[in-house]
N, CA, C and O atoms as a GROMACS GRO file, in nm:
protein
  588
    1UNK      N    1  -0.630   1.479  -1.325
    1UNK     CA    2  -0.706   1.371  -1.256
    1UNK      C    3  -0.625   1.297  -1.156
    1UNK      O    4  -0.505   1.275  -1.175
    2UNK      N    5  -0.692   1.256  -1.041
    2UNK     CA    6  -0.628   1.197  -0.930
    2UNK      C    7  -0.629   1.045  -0.965
    2UNK      O    8  -0.733   0.986  -0.994
    3UNK      N    9  -0.503   0.982  -0.963
    3UNK     CA   10  -0.483   0.846  -0.987
    3UNK      C   11  -0.526   0.754  -0.867
    3UNK      O   12  -0.485   0.782  -0.754
    4UNK      N   13  -0.599   0.657  -0.886
    4UNK     CA   14  -0.644   0.565  -0.775
    4UNK      C   15  -0.530   0.503  -0.714
    4UNK      O   16  -0.433   0.477  -0.785
    5UNK      N   17  -0.528   0.475  -0.585
    5UNK     CA   18  -0.410   0.417  -0.516
    5UNK      C   19  -0.454   0.277  -0.459
    5UNK      O   20  -0.566   0.268  -0.408
    6UNK      N   21  -0.380   0.182  -0.465
    6UNK     CA   22  -0.403   0.055  -0.400
    6UNK      C   23  -0.359   0.045  -0.258
    6UNK      O   24  -0.415  -0.036  -0.185
    7UNK      N   25  -0.269   0.117  -0.215
    7UNK     CA   26  -0.214   0.111  -0.083
    7UNK      C   27  -0.231   0.242  -0.015
    7UNK      O   28  -0.177   0.343  -0.060
    8UNK      N   29  -0.304   0.242   0.094
    8UNK     CA   30  -0.322   0.352   0.184
    8UNK      C   31  -0.188   0.372   0.256
    8UNK      O   32  -0.139   0.273   0.312
    9UNK      N   33  -0.128   0.478   0.260
    9UNK     CA   34   0.005   0.499   0.330
    9UNK      C   35   0.024   0.635   0.368
    9UNK      O   36   0.001   0.732   0.295
   10UNK      N   37   0.071   0.639   0.503
   10UNK     CA   38   0.091   0.779   0.560
   10UNK      C   39   0.209   0.836   0.483
   10UNK      O   40   0.305   0.766   0.455
   11UNK      N   41   0.202   0.954   0.451
   11UNK     CA   42   0.304   1.034   0.379
   11UNK      C   43   0.300   1.014   0.231
   11UNK      O   44   0.388   1.062   0.160
   12UNK      N   45   0.199   0.941   0.181
   12UNK     CA   46   0.193   0.935   0.040
   12UNK      C   47   0.182   1.062  -0.039
   12UNK      O   48   0.132   1.164   0.007
   13UNK      N   49   0.233   1.051  -0.166
   13UNK     CA   50   0.231   1.177  -0.237
   13UNK      C   51   0.110   1.182  -0.331
   13UNK      O   52   0.097   1.269  -0.418
   14UNK      N   53   0.025   1.090  -0.310
   14UNK     CA   54  -0.115   1.074  -0.391
   14UNK      C   55  -0.164   1.203  -0.423
   14UNK      O   56  -0.175   1.235  -0.541
   15UNK      N   57  -0.200   1.291  -0.320
   15UNK     CA   58  -0.271   1.408  -0.337
   15UNK      C   59  -0.189   1.517  -0.397
   15UNK      O   60  -0.246   1.615  -0.446
   16UNK      N   61  -0.040   1.504  -0.398
   16UNK     CA   62   0.040   1.597  -0.456
   16UNK      C   63   0.092   1.551  -0.591
   16UNK      O   64   0.163   1.629  -0.657
   17UNK      N   65   0.066   1.446  -0.631
   17UNK     CA   66   0.136   1.392  -0.744
   17UNK      C   67   0.110   1.478  -0.870
   17UNK      O   68   0.204   1.504  -0.945
   18UNK      N   69  -0.012   1.521  -0.896
   18UNK     CA   70  -0.032   1.593  -1.019
   18UNK      C   71   0.039   1.746  -0.999
   18UNK      O   72   0.088   1.806  -1.096
   19UNK      N   73   0.038   1.792  -0.886
   19UNK     CA   74   0.123   1.918  -0.871
   19UNK      C   75   0.271   1.904  -0.901
   19UNK      O   76   0.338   1.984  -0.965
   20UNK      N   77   0.314   1.788  -0.845
   20UNK     CA   78   0.462   1.764  -0.883
   20UNK      C   79   0.486   1.747  -1.017
   20UNK      O   80   0.583   1.802  -1.069
   21UNK      N   81   0.402   1.671  -1.086
   21UNK     CA   82   0.416   1.630  -1.223
   21UNK      C   83   0.416   1.775  -1.304
   21UNK      O   84   0.488   1.782  -1.404
   22UNK      N   85   0.352   1.870  -1.272
   22UNK     CA   86   0.331   2.002  -1.349
   22UNK      C   87   0.484   2.064  -1.352
   22UNK      O   88   0.510   2.153  -1.433
   23UNK      N   89   0.584   2.018  -1.262
   23UNK     CA   90   0.710   2.084  -1.268
   23UNK      C   91   0.810   1.975  -1.348
   23UNK      O   92   0.931   1.996  -1.358
   24UNK      N   93   0.752   1.867  -1.399
   24UNK     CA   94   0.841   1.779  -1.467
   24UNK      C   95   0.823   1.806  -1.622
   24UNK      O   96   0.731   1.873  -1.668
   25UNK      N   97   0.926   1.742  -1.702
   25UNK     CA   98   0.913   1.748  -1.838
   25UNK      C   99   0.795   1.646  -1.880
   25UNK      O  100   0.763   1.554  -1.804
   26UNK      N  101   0.738   1.665  -1.992
   26UNK     CA  102   0.621   1.577  -2.055
   26UNK      C  103   0.671   1.436  -2.067
   26UNK      O  104   0.590   1.344  -2.058
   27UNK      N  105   0.790   1.415  -2.086
   27UNK     CA  106   0.832   1.267  -2.107
   27UNK      C  107   0.988   1.264  -2.044
   27UNK      O  108   1.071   1.355  -2.054
   28UNK      N  109   1.005   1.147  -1.983
   28UNK     CA  110   1.131   1.128  -1.929
   28UNK      C  111   1.166   0.968  -1.958
   28UNK      O  112   1.084   0.876  -1.954
   29UNK      N  113   1.300   0.959  -1.988
   29UNK     CA  114   1.349   0.827  -2.027
   29UNK      C  115   1.321   0.711  -1.906
   29UNK      O  116   1.274   0.598  -1.921
   30UNK      N  117   1.360   0.768  -1.794
   30UNK     CA  118   1.341   0.679  -1.674
   30UNK      C  119   1.300   0.753  -1.554
   30UNK      O  120   1.355   0.861  -1.530
   31UNK      N  121   1.216   0.710  -1.483
   31UNK     CA  122   1.169   0.774  -1.348
   31UNK      C  123   1.205   0.673  -1.234
   31UNK      O  124   1.166   0.557  -1.233
   32UNK      N  125   1.284   0.729  -1.139
   32UNK     CA  126   1.329   0.647  -1.022
   32UNK      C  127   1.257   0.712  -0.895
   32UNK      O  128   1.261   0.833  -0.871
   33UNK      N  129   1.196   0.626  -0.824
   33UNK     CA  130   1.128   0.656  -0.703
   33UNK      C  131   1.206   0.590  -0.596
   33UNK      O  132   1.185   0.471  -0.572
   34UNK      N  133   1.303   0.664  -0.525
   34UNK     CA  134   1.390   0.606  -0.435
   34UNK      C  135   1.328   0.550  -0.305
   34UNK      O  136   1.372   0.448  -0.253
   35UNK      N  137   1.234   0.613  -0.259
   35UNK     CA  138   1.161   0.575  -0.123
   35UNK      C  139   1.004   0.548  -0.158
   35UNK      O  140   0.917   0.628  -0.123
   36UNK      N  141   0.979   0.447  -0.220
   36UNK     CA  142   0.841   0.425  -0.280
   36UNK      C  143   0.722   0.441  -0.194
   36UNK      O  144   0.628   0.510  -0.235
   37UNK      N  145   0.718   0.380  -0.071
   37UNK     CA  146   0.609   0.393  -0.002
   37UNK      C  147   0.495   0.317  -0.074
   37UNK      O  148   0.500   0.196  -0.094
   38UNK      N  149   0.391   0.398  -0.114
   38UNK     CA  150   0.281   0.352  -0.184
   38UNK      C  151   0.304   0.368  -0.333
   38UNK      O  152   0.219   0.331  -0.414
   39UNK      N  153   0.408   0.419  -0.368
   39UNK     CA  154   0.451   0.437  -0.509
   39UNK      C  155   0.358   0.532  -0.579
   39UNK      O  156   0.330   0.519  -0.698
   40UNK      N  157   0.312   0.623  -0.509
   40UNK     CA  158   0.212   0.708  -0.570
   40UNK      C  159   0.260   0.788  -0.692
   40UNK      O  160   0.186   0.806  -0.790
   41UNK      N  161   0.390   0.836  -0.685
   41UNK     CA  162   0.450   0.909  -0.791
   41UNK      C  163   0.466   0.827  -0.918
   41UNK      O  164   0.436   0.871  -1.029
   42UNK      N  165   0.520   0.693  -0.892
   42UNK     CA  166   0.530   0.603  -1.009
   42UNK      C  167   0.404   0.583  -1.060
   42UNK      O  168   0.397   0.588  -1.183
   43UNK      N  169   0.287   0.560  -0.992
   43UNK     CA  170   0.159   0.532  -1.049
   43UNK      C  171   0.120   0.650  -1.128
   43UNK      O  172   0.058   0.630  -1.233
   44UNK      N  173   0.147   0.774  -1.092
   44UNK     CA  174   0.099   0.886  -1.148
   44UNK      C  175   0.180   0.910  -1.285
   44UNK      O  176   0.129   0.954  -1.388
   45UNK      N  177   0.307   0.875  -1.271
   45UNK     CA  178   0.399   0.888  -1.389
   45UNK      C  179   0.346   0.783  -1.488
   45UNK      O  180   0.324   0.821  -1.602
   46UNK      N  181   0.327   0.673  -1.460
   46UNK     CA  182   0.284   0.564  -1.555
   46UNK      C  183   0.142   0.598  -1.617
   46UNK      O  184   0.120   0.576  -1.736
   47UNK      N  185   0.040   0.657  -1.524
   47UNK     CA  186  -0.097   0.686  -1.559
   47UNK      C  187  -0.084   0.797  -1.657
   47UNK      O  188  -0.162   0.792  -1.753
   48UNK      N  189   0.000   0.894  -1.651
   48UNK     CA  190   0.009   1.017  -1.727
   48UNK      C  191   0.114   0.995  -1.856
   48UNK      O  192   0.144   1.086  -1.933
   49UNK      N  193   0.160   0.870  -1.864
   49UNK     CA  194   0.244   0.827  -1.982
   49UNK      C  195   0.366   0.910  -1.999
   49UNK      O  196   0.408   0.938  -2.112
   50UNK      N  197   0.428   0.951  -1.883
   50UNK     CA  198   0.545   1.034  -1.862
   50UNK      C  199   0.666   0.951  -1.900
   50UNK      O  200   0.761   0.998  -1.963
   51UNK      N  201   0.657   0.818  -1.857
   51UNK     CA  202   0.768   0.725  -1.866
   51UNK      C  203   0.711   0.579  -1.861
   51UNK      O  204   0.617   0.553  -1.786
   52UNK      N  205   0.767   0.487  -1.941
   52UNK     CA  206   0.735   0.358  -1.948
   52UNK      C  207   0.844   0.280  -1.864
   52UNK      O  208   0.831   0.162  -1.833
   53UNK      N  209   0.950   0.356  -1.831
   53UNK     CA  210   1.060   0.287  -1.762
   53UNK      C  211   1.068   0.354  -1.618
   53UNK      O  212   1.120   0.463  -1.598
   54UNK      N  213   1.010   0.274  -1.518
   54UNK     CA  214   0.996   0.317  -1.386
   54UNK      C  215   1.069   0.227  -1.296
   54UNK      O  216   1.044   0.107  -1.299
   55UNK      N  217   1.156   0.276  -1.218
   55UNK     CA  218   1.231   0.202  -1.106
   55UNK      C  219   1.175   0.234  -0.972
   55UNK      O  220   1.176   0.350  -0.931
   56UNK      N  221   1.132   0.145  -0.909
   56UNK     CA  222   1.079   0.170  -0.766
   56UNK      C  223   1.174   0.091  -0.663
   56UNK      O  224   1.206  -0.027  -0.677
   57UNK      N  225   1.212   0.174  -0.559
   57UNK     CA  226   1.302   0.120  -0.449
   57UNK      C  227   1.220   0.134  -0.313
   57UNK      O  228   1.158   0.236  -0.283
   58UNK      N  229   1.225   0.027  -0.239
   58UNK     CA  230   1.162   0.033  -0.106
   58UNK      C  231   1.231  -0.060  -0.014
   58UNK      O  232   1.254  -0.175  -0.050
   59UNK      N  233   1.266  -0.015   0.101
   59UNK     CA  234   1.344  -0.100   0.195
   59UNK      C  235   1.264  -0.200   0.268
   59UNK      O  236   1.316  -0.304   0.307
   60UNK      N  237   1.132  -0.173   0.289
   60UNK     CA  238   1.039  -0.247   0.353
   60UNK      C  239   1.002  -0.377   0.262
   60UNK      O  240   0.915  -0.365   0.176
   61UNK      N  241   1.063  -0.491   0.283
   61UNK     CA  242   1.062  -0.584   0.184
   61UNK      C  243   0.915  -0.638   0.159
   61UNK      O  244   0.881  -0.657   0.042
   62UNK      N  245   0.818  -0.667   0.270
   62UNK     CA  246   0.680  -0.696   0.246
   62UNK      C  247   0.610  -0.587   0.157
   62UNK      O  248   0.525  -0.620   0.075
   63UNK      N  249   0.644  -0.469   0.173
   63UNK     CA  250   0.583  -0.354   0.103
   63UNK      C  251   0.622  -0.355  -0.049
   63UNK      O  252   0.539  -0.332  -0.137
   64UNK      N  253   0.760  -0.383  -0.075
   64UNK     CA  254   0.810  -0.393  -0.202
   64UNK      C  255   0.742  -0.521  -0.269
   64UNK      O  256   0.706  -0.513  -0.387
   65UNK      N  257   0.725  -0.632  -0.202
   65UNK     CA  258   0.660  -0.749  -0.250
   65UNK      C  259   0.516  -0.724  -0.281
   65UNK      O  260   0.464  -0.778  -0.378
   66UNK      N  261   0.452  -0.645  -0.201
   66UNK     CA  262   0.311  -0.614  -0.222
   66UNK      C  263   0.299  -0.533  -0.360
   66UNK      O  264   0.217  -0.564  -0.446
   67UNK      N  265   0.386  -0.429  -0.370
   67UNK     CA  266   0.381  -0.366  -0.495
   67UNK      C  267   0.396  -0.433  -0.628
   67UNK      O  268   0.332  -0.410  -0.730
   68UNK      N  269   0.504  -0.532  -0.603
   68UNK     CA  270   0.505  -0.626  -0.720
   68UNK      C  271   0.400  -0.709  -0.749
   68UNK      O  272   0.367  -0.735  -0.865
   69UNK      N  273   0.333  -0.760  -0.635
   69UNK     CA  274   0.216  -0.840  -0.656
   69UNK      C  275   0.089  -0.762  -0.712
   69UNK      O  276   0.008  -0.821  -0.783
   70UNK      N  277   0.076  -0.646  -0.684
   70UNK     CA  278  -0.013  -0.552  -0.734
   70UNK      C  279   0.009  -0.535  -0.885
   70UNK      O  280  -0.087  -0.541  -0.962
   71UNK      N  281   0.126  -0.515  -0.926
   71UNK     CA  282   0.168  -0.500  -1.067
   71UNK      C  283   0.143  -0.620  -1.154
   71UNK      O  284   0.086  -0.614  -1.262
   72UNK      N  285   0.195  -0.740  -1.093
   72UNK     CA  286   0.189  -0.865  -1.164
   72UNK      C  287   0.070  -0.952  -1.145
   72UNK      O  288   0.037  -1.030  -1.236
   73UNK      N  289   0.000  -0.944  -1.032
   73UNK     CA  290  -0.120  -1.016  -1.005
   73UNK      C  291  -0.233  -0.955  -0.937
   73UNK      O  292  -0.279  -1.000  -0.832
   74UNK      N  293  -0.282  -0.845  -1.000
   74UNK     CA  294  -0.380  -0.756  -0.923
   74UNK      C  295  -0.505  -0.834  -0.887
   74UNK      O  296  -0.556  -0.806  -0.778
   75UNK      N  297  -0.557  -0.922  -0.959
   75UNK     CA  298  -0.668  -1.001  -0.925
   75UNK      C  299  -0.653  -1.085  -0.814
   75UNK      O  300  -0.746  -1.101  -0.734
   76UNK      N  301  -0.536  -1.144  -0.801
   76UNK     CA  302  -0.519  -1.232  -0.684
   76UNK      C  303  -0.505  -1.149  -0.562
   76UNK      O  304  -0.563  -1.185  -0.460
   77UNK      N  305  -0.436  -1.046  -0.564
   77UNK     CA  306  -0.429  -0.948  -0.446
   77UNK      C  307  -0.574  -0.904  -0.405
   77UNK      O  308  -0.609  -0.910  -0.287
   78UNK      N  309  -0.654  -0.864  -0.500
   78UNK     CA  310  -0.784  -0.823  -0.473
   78UNK      C  311  -0.873  -0.943  -0.408
   78UNK      O  312  -0.946  -0.924  -0.311
   79UNK      N  313  -0.859  -1.053  -0.463
   79UNK     CA  314  -0.931  -1.171  -0.411
   79UNK      C  315  -0.906  -1.211  -0.258
   79UNK      O  316  -0.992  -1.248  -0.177
   80UNK      N  317  -0.768  -1.195  -0.238
   80UNK     CA  318  -0.715  -1.239  -0.102
   80UNK      C  319  -0.751  -1.145  -0.007
   80UNK      O  320  -0.786  -1.175   0.107
   81UNK      N  321  -0.742  -1.011  -0.056
   81UNK     CA  322  -0.767  -0.892   0.045
   81UNK      C  323  -0.914  -0.888   0.066
   81UNK      O  324  -0.954  -0.852   0.177
   82UNK      N  325  -1.004  -0.923  -0.033
   82UNK     CA  326  -1.153  -0.922  -0.009
   82UNK      C  327  -1.183  -1.030   0.091
   82UNK      O  328  -1.275  -1.012   0.171
   83UNK      N  329  -1.114  -1.140   0.092
   83UNK     CA  330  -1.135  -1.261   0.184
   83UNK      C  331  -1.104  -1.203   0.322
   83UNK      O  332  -1.187  -1.212   0.413
   84UNK      N  333  -0.994  -1.148   0.336
   84UNK     CA  334  -0.946  -1.091   0.464
   84UNK      C  335  -1.036  -0.997   0.522
   84UNK      O  336  -1.070  -1.008   0.639
   85UNK      N  337  -1.081  -0.898   0.442
   85UNK     CA  338  -1.188  -0.793   0.485
   85UNK      C  339  -1.298  -0.843   0.531
   85UNK      O  340  -1.347  -0.800   0.635
   86UNK      N  341  -1.360  -0.952   0.454
   86UNK     CA  342  -1.495  -1.006   0.502
   86UNK      C  343  -1.481  -1.089   0.626
   86UNK      O  344  -1.575  -1.096   0.705
   87UNK      N  345  -1.363  -1.156   0.647
   87UNK     CA  346  -1.345  -1.235   0.756
   87UNK      C  347  -1.347  -1.147   0.898
   87UNK      O  348  -1.382  -1.197   1.005
   88UNK      N  349  -1.308  -1.023   0.885
   88UNK     CA  350  -1.295  -0.938   0.996
   88UNK      C  351  -1.427  -0.891   1.042
   88UNK      O  352  -1.431  -0.836   1.152
   89UNK      N  353  -1.539  -0.904   0.972
   89UNK     CA  354  -1.657  -0.834   1.006
   89UNK      C  355  -1.730  -0.884   1.144
   89UNK      O  356  -1.809  -0.809   1.201
   90UNK      N  357  -1.703  -0.999   1.188
   90UNK     CA  358  -1.773  -1.043   1.312
   90UNK      C  359  -1.687  -1.004   1.430
   90UNK      O  360  -1.744  -1.009   1.539
   91UNK      N  361  -1.570  -0.969   1.429
   91UNK     CA  362  -1.485  -0.932   1.544
   91UNK      C  363  -1.358  -0.869   1.484
   91UNK      O  364  -1.253  -0.932   1.471
   92UNK      N  365  -1.377  -0.736   1.446
   92UNK     CA  366  -1.270  -0.670   1.371
   92UNK      C  367  -1.145  -0.654   1.459
   92UNK      O  368  -1.035  -0.676   1.408
   93UNK      N  369  -1.156  -0.617   1.586
   93UNK     CA  370  -1.039  -0.582   1.671
   93UNK      C  371  -0.952  -0.722   1.695
   93UNK      O  372  -0.832  -0.726   1.670
   94UNK      N  373  -1.018  -0.826   1.740
   94UNK     CA  374  -0.946  -0.942   1.755
   94UNK      C  375  -0.887  -1.005   1.621
   94UNK      O  376  -0.779  -1.063   1.621
   95UNK      N  377  -0.963  -0.991   1.511
   95UNK     CA  378  -0.911  -1.040   1.392
   95UNK      C  379  -0.780  -0.961   1.343
   95UNK      O  380  -0.677  -1.017   1.304
   96UNK      N  381  -0.800  -0.818   1.352
   96UNK     CA  382  -0.672  -0.748   1.336
   96UNK      C  383  -0.548  -0.797   1.401
   96UNK      O  384  -0.445  -0.823   1.339
   97UNK      N  385  -0.565  -0.810   1.537
   97UNK     CA  386  -0.459  -0.856   1.631
   97UNK      C  387  -0.404  -0.992   1.586
   97UNK      O  388  -0.283  -1.012   1.585
   98UNK      N  389  -0.491  -1.083   1.549
   98UNK     CA  390  -0.456  -1.210   1.492
   98UNK      C  391  -0.379  -1.200   1.373
   98UNK      O  392  -0.275  -1.265   1.362
   99UNK      N  393  -0.424  -1.118   1.274
   99UNK     CA  394  -0.356  -1.104   1.152
   99UNK      C  395  -0.221  -1.031   1.154
   99UNK      O  396  -0.129  -1.055   1.076
  100UNK      N  397  -0.217  -0.929   1.263
  100UNK     CA  398  -0.084  -0.861   1.287
  100UNK      C  399   0.019  -0.969   1.336
  100UNK      O  400   0.134  -0.973   1.291
  101UNK      N  401  -0.028  -1.058   1.433
  101UNK     CA  402   0.060  -1.166   1.475
  101UNK      C  403   0.110  -1.262   1.366
  101UNK      O  404   0.225  -1.304   1.362
  102UNK      N  405   0.015  -1.291   1.280
  102UNK     CA  406   0.042  -1.376   1.172
  102UNK      C  407   0.144  -1.304   1.076
  102UNK      O  408   0.242  -1.365   1.034
  103UNK      N  409   0.123  -1.189   1.046
  103UNK     CA  410   0.201  -1.101   0.971
  103UNK      C  411   0.351  -1.096   1.024
  103UNK      O  412   0.446  -1.112   0.947
  104UNK      N  413   0.366  -1.077   1.143
  104UNK     CA  414   0.492  -1.077   1.207
  104UNK      C  415   0.565  -1.204   1.203
  104UNK      O  416   0.687  -1.208   1.218
  105UNK      N  417   0.490  -1.312   1.182
  105UNK     CA  418   0.559  -1.440   1.163
  105UNK      C  419   0.595  -1.474   0.999
  105UNK      O  420   0.700  -1.525   0.961
  106UNK      N  421   0.489  -1.435   0.918
  106UNK     CA  422   0.499  -1.481   0.781
  106UNK      C  423   0.550  -1.358   0.692
  106UNK      O  424   0.608  -1.387   0.587
  107UNK      N  425   0.535  -1.239   0.722
  107UNK     CA  426   0.576  -1.122   0.644
  107UNK      C  427   0.488  -1.127   0.513
  107UNK      O  428   0.534  -1.078   0.409
  108UNK      N  429   0.370  -1.182   0.516
  108UNK     CA  430   0.294  -1.195   0.397
  108UNK      C  431   0.246  -1.056   0.355
  108UNK      O  432   0.181  -0.985   0.432
  109UNK      N  433   0.283  -1.017   0.224
  109UNK     CA  434   0.253  -0.879   0.174
  109UNK      C  435   0.105  -0.850   0.179
  109UNK      O  436   0.072  -0.737   0.213
  110UNK      N  437   0.013  -0.937   0.151
  110UNK     CA  438  -0.125  -0.916   0.139
  110UNK      C  439  -0.184  -0.884   0.282
  110UNK      O  440  -0.266  -0.795   0.302
  111UNK      N  441  -0.132  -0.965   0.377
  111UNK     CA  442  -0.175  -0.918   0.518
  111UNK      C  443  -0.116  -0.782   0.552
  111UNK      O  444  -0.177  -0.710   0.631
  112UNK      N  445  -0.014  -0.746   0.504
  112UNK     CA  446   0.038  -0.614   0.522
  112UNK      C  447  -0.060  -0.512   0.472
  112UNK      O  448  -0.093  -0.413   0.538
  113UNK      N  449  -0.108  -0.544   0.345
  113UNK     CA  450  -0.212  -0.445   0.295
  113UNK      C  451  -0.338  -0.440   0.382
  113UNK      O  452  -0.398  -0.335   0.403
  114UNK      N  453  -0.372  -0.554   0.431
  114UNK     CA  454  -0.491  -0.540   0.526
  114UNK      C  455  -0.466  -0.456   0.655
  114UNK      O  456  -0.545  -0.373   0.701
  115UNK      N  457  -0.342  -0.491   0.709
  115UNK     CA  458  -0.306  -0.410   0.826
  115UNK      C  459  -0.294  -0.262   0.799
  115UNK      O  460  -0.337  -0.180   0.880
  116UNK      N  461  -0.235  -0.228   0.685
  116UNK     CA  462  -0.234  -0.085   0.647
  116UNK      C  463  -0.370  -0.016   0.639
  116UNK      O  464  -0.397   0.092   0.691
  117UNK      N  465  -0.450  -0.088   0.569
  117UNK     CA  466  -0.592  -0.030   0.548
  117UNK      C  467  -0.657  -0.018   0.688
  117UNK      O  468  -0.731   0.080   0.704
  118UNK      N  469  -0.640  -0.106   0.794
  118UNK     CA  470  -0.699  -0.105   0.915
  118UNK      C  471  -0.634  -0.028   1.026
  118UNK      O  472  -0.705   0.021   1.114
  119UNK      N  473  -0.500  -0.013   1.027
  119UNK     CA  474  -0.434   0.050   1.130
  119UNK      C  475  -0.444   0.202   1.146
  119UNK      O  476  -0.475   0.275   1.051
  120UNK      N  477  -0.417   0.246   1.261
  120UNK     CA  478  -0.439   0.403   1.292
  120UNK      C  479  -0.358   0.466   1.187
  120UNK      O  480  -0.245   0.423   1.162
  121UNK      N  481  -0.411   0.572   1.121
  121UNK     CA  482  -0.349   0.666   1.033
  121UNK      C  483  -0.291   0.607   0.902
  121UNK      O  484  -0.231   0.678   0.821
  122UNK      N  485  -0.310   0.478   0.885
  122UNK     CA  486  -0.244   0.402   0.775
  122UNK      C  487  -0.087   0.411   0.787
  122UNK      O  488  -0.016   0.416   0.686
  123UNK      N  489  -0.037   0.412   0.913
  123UNK     CA  490   0.101   0.436   0.946
  123UNK      C  491   0.173   0.309   0.981
  123UNK      O  492   0.136   0.233   1.070
  124UNK      N  493   0.272   0.293   0.909
  124UNK     CA  494   0.366   0.182   0.925
  124UNK      C  495   0.454   0.201   1.060
  124UNK      O  496   0.526   0.299   1.074
  125UNK      N  497   0.445   0.114   1.144
  125UNK     CA  498   0.526   0.124   1.276
  125UNK      C  499   0.570  -0.011   1.318
  125UNK      O  500   0.485  -0.099   1.333
  126UNK      N  501   0.700  -0.036   1.338
  126UNK     CA  502   0.756  -0.141   1.383
  126UNK      C  503   0.828  -0.128   1.520
  126UNK      O  504   0.889  -0.023   1.542
  127UNK      N  505   0.826  -0.218   1.606
  127UNK     CA  506   0.918  -0.210   1.728
  127UNK      C  507   1.051  -0.255   1.701
  127UNK      O  508   1.090  -0.296   1.592
  128UNK      N  509   1.133  -0.246   1.827
  128UNK     CA  510   1.276  -0.271   1.814
  128UNK      C  511   1.317  -0.413   1.765
  128UNK      O  512   1.432  -0.438   1.728
  129UNK      N  513   1.212  -0.505   1.766
  129UNK     CA  514   1.237  -0.649   1.726
  129UNK      C  515   1.207  -0.663   1.574
  129UNK      O  516   1.228  -0.770   1.516
  130UNK      N  517   1.155  -0.546   1.503
  130UNK     CA  518   1.112  -0.557   1.379
  130UNK      C  519   0.972  -0.604   1.351
  130UNK      O  520   0.934  -0.641   1.241
  131UNK      N  521   0.894  -0.598   1.465
  131UNK     CA  522   0.755  -0.648   1.449
  131UNK      C  523   0.664  -0.532   1.416
  131UNK      O  524   0.674  -0.425   1.475
  132UNK      N  525   0.574  -0.554   1.320
  132UNK     CA  526   0.464  -0.445   1.303
  132UNK      C  527   0.388  -0.432   1.428
  132UNK      O  528   0.333  -0.534   1.469
  133UNK      N  529   0.376  -0.321   1.498
  133UNK     CA  530   0.297  -0.311   1.612
  133UNK      C  531   0.205  -0.190   1.622
  133UNK      O  532   0.175  -0.140   1.731
  134UNK      N  533   0.158  -0.141   1.493
  134UNK     CA  534   0.060  -0.038   1.494
  134UNK      C  535  -0.073  -0.094   1.543
  134UNK      O  536  -0.112  -0.208   1.515
  135UNK      N  537  -0.140  -0.009   1.615
  135UNK     CA  538  -0.275  -0.048   1.677
  135UNK      C  539  -0.379  -0.040   1.558
  135UNK      O  540  -0.352   0.025   1.456
  136UNK      N  541  -0.514  -0.116   1.576
  136UNK     CA  542  -0.601  -0.103   1.487
  136UNK      C  543  -0.685   0.027   1.502
  136UNK      O  544  -0.706   0.073   1.614
  137UNK      N  545  -0.729   0.080   1.400
  137UNK     CA  546  -0.824   0.194   1.420
  137UNK      C  547  -0.953   0.152   1.444
  137UNK      O  548  -1.017   0.089   1.360
  138UNK      N  549  -1.002   0.186   1.570
  138UNK     CA  550  -1.130   0.152   1.621
  138UNK      C  551  -1.235   0.222   1.567
  138UNK      O  552  -1.349   0.179   1.582
  139UNK      N  553  -1.210   0.335   1.500
  139UNK     CA  554  -1.331   0.411   1.441
  139UNK      C  555  -1.372   0.358   1.292
  139UNK      O  556  -1.478   0.397   1.243
  140UNK      N  557  -1.302   0.284   1.232
  140UNK     CA  558  -1.337   0.238   1.092
  140UNK      C  559  -1.272   0.102   1.072
  140UNK      O  560  -1.175   0.063   1.137
  141UNK      N  561  -1.332   0.034   0.981
  141UNK     CA  562  -1.305  -0.110   0.946
  141UNK      C  563  -1.198  -0.105   0.821
  141UNK      O  564  -1.145  -0.208   0.780
  142UNK      N  565  -1.172   0.016   0.768
  142UNK     CA  566  -1.092   0.006   0.649
  142UNK      C  567  -1.182   0.012   0.525
  142UNK      O  568  -1.297   0.053   0.542
  143UNK      N  569  -1.148  -0.021   0.412
  143UNK     CA  570  -1.236  -0.020   0.296
  143UNK      C  571  -1.212  -0.136   0.204
  143UNK      O  572  -1.111  -0.206   0.208
  144UNK      N  573  -1.319  -0.150   0.116
  144UNK     CA  574  -1.306  -0.254   0.020
  144UNK      C  575  -1.360  -0.191  -0.101
  144UNK      O  576  -1.474  -0.147  -0.107
  145UNK      N  577  -1.275  -0.187  -0.199
  145UNK     CA  578  -1.308  -0.103  -0.331
  145UNK      C  579  -1.410  -0.201  -0.417
  145UNK      O  580  -1.402  -0.324  -0.415
  146UNK      N  581  -1.494  -0.135  -0.482
  146UNK     CA  582  -1.590  -0.211  -0.572
  146UNK      C  583  -1.581  -0.118  -0.711
  146UNK      O  584  -1.588   0.005  -0.717
  147UNK      N  585  -1.566  -0.204  -0.810
  147UNK     CA  586  -1.572  -0.141  -0.938
  147UNK      C  587  -1.461  -0.072  -0.999
  147UNK      O  588  -1.473  -0.020  -1.110
   0.00000   0.00000   0.00000
């Protein structure tokens, strides 16, 4: 069974997780995901009850904070994200650019989630100043999960 993912992320192992798990023991004392990204492997390991001791490492601080918020306060993340998503509907391109600028100032992890959902190919991209600079995907608004 494919495990649902909270973070769309280019390079995610979400689609491969079950195939990778087939090569693992049924149970491990500790699972370490050194380059987490969307933490797809950690989610699959937890979902399949292979380990209860999971260590996630991620160098992108707002992304690491987002993972922590999703684990500890999923309802809060969902509520704030839904508000951001609904606010974009009148003028999605301008709203995206406004939120990207706000993120570059605040490093707010939930704004990063919105940007990842809306940006081209769900690809994280920063410029030499460390600013998120990925363009909005003009073909789609992103998604809002229900249920």
